[in-house]
C-alpha angles and dihedrals in degrees: 000000000000124000123193131178115197125222112291094030095061096113095052090042091055091050092050091048090051092054090047091049093235137107122250108258115245122254138163127235114186128185121212123213093250094054098264120123145194132207130187138168114254092208130060115272096180110134091357133133099237127201120190121191120201129146112214103209114124122246135171108303095011122069122199088251092055093048092047093052093048091052093047092050092049092050090050091048091054091050091046089055097052107270109168093213133002124202120189115208112199109171087188113034113206123224093024093124093069099061099136142023114266097163133033113287094006117160121243094220098174091063093046091052090049090054090052092053091048092047093060093049104261109173097191136006121206121194141160127241103331121203094252116019097191093050090048093052092047095047099058127071095181119075116284136191118200108198119214115224091186095109092053094049094041092057089057091047088055092050095048096042100051107180095327123122108258139204120210102210133190111213091209139021094252092065098049095106092048092051092046090056090052089049091053091049091051092048090053096047104033136056093214123113103261124195136167139234143164142189129222118243129176124180124195124166090344095308117121120208141158129110104195112123119182125187141049109262100159112133092355136112109250125206114198106208126199139144094243145008113217114155090354093228095124093049094046093048091053093043092055091048090052092048090051087057092053101260109174094220135354124205129181118224123185138149099226121047104196093159097190130174111322096023091110088088090067090065096046104038112094091213090083123058111185129006114210122192137148129245092253088116122051093219091060091071093042089053089066093081106113092350101083093119091068109020124083117180116196122205118243092187096101091049094048092044091052090050091053092048093051096043091049092049093040088241131156115293101175093098092053090051092052092248128140116242 
């Protein structure tokens, strides 16, 4: 087996390698003066089962498009040099938010990205909590593994809630199913009273509207659940609405902490208590500077390492995907 972590995902790659009990395999990434690049493994991959880790969230100096192309080229290079099997591990999968047409002549970016991975010979793609699970499954023709971070996030919900009654709350209608699954997990693992709520949100041409609020949050600890936090506007809007209805505490829980422009308000507004994300995105850890009082970053390394072990040994993966046997 060979395990590589491309530039920008080195820290997570090192943590995964430590859990696996292996060293990261050496590779070269070289920048040319005109902005082009090349990357190549510095060890033989011929006949090997190759795993390549690279999170595709943009950051200063590296757009999602740039990261995607680097990963695709590295996959193709490994296949060109005789790898028996190549698995791409993208904890955050770029372009997953545009999975259907909502306006005339819209792109269906999720499907286009899937075709790119297939074109370079990807045998399997592993990712974590995509924006739309059904669209993800339908887009890819190569094998996929969708890892479930629910166990990681649920343990933090337990810690923050104590013995208080809790409400698992979706900040918009599109995340209702995701929040319901978290609610079911909490009910199975915790003795707390667990209820559910959601808030309506419609967005058109950058304008957010929708006033429907469902659920009793008065005197309870509320956990806002979503797949990602970008600007934080959706979370903050829901948190303020819950506070207005006498929620005791409101915490934001998401897998991917993108923390883009405008997200600073999340860390200063008293409507939100704690913000819990995983390290699937590099910027999530960087966002901790000066924000330690609110931000909690959970490690995905054990989950990713276990996925690699089971894929390499052709073991059962249903548990990792949150599926019943």
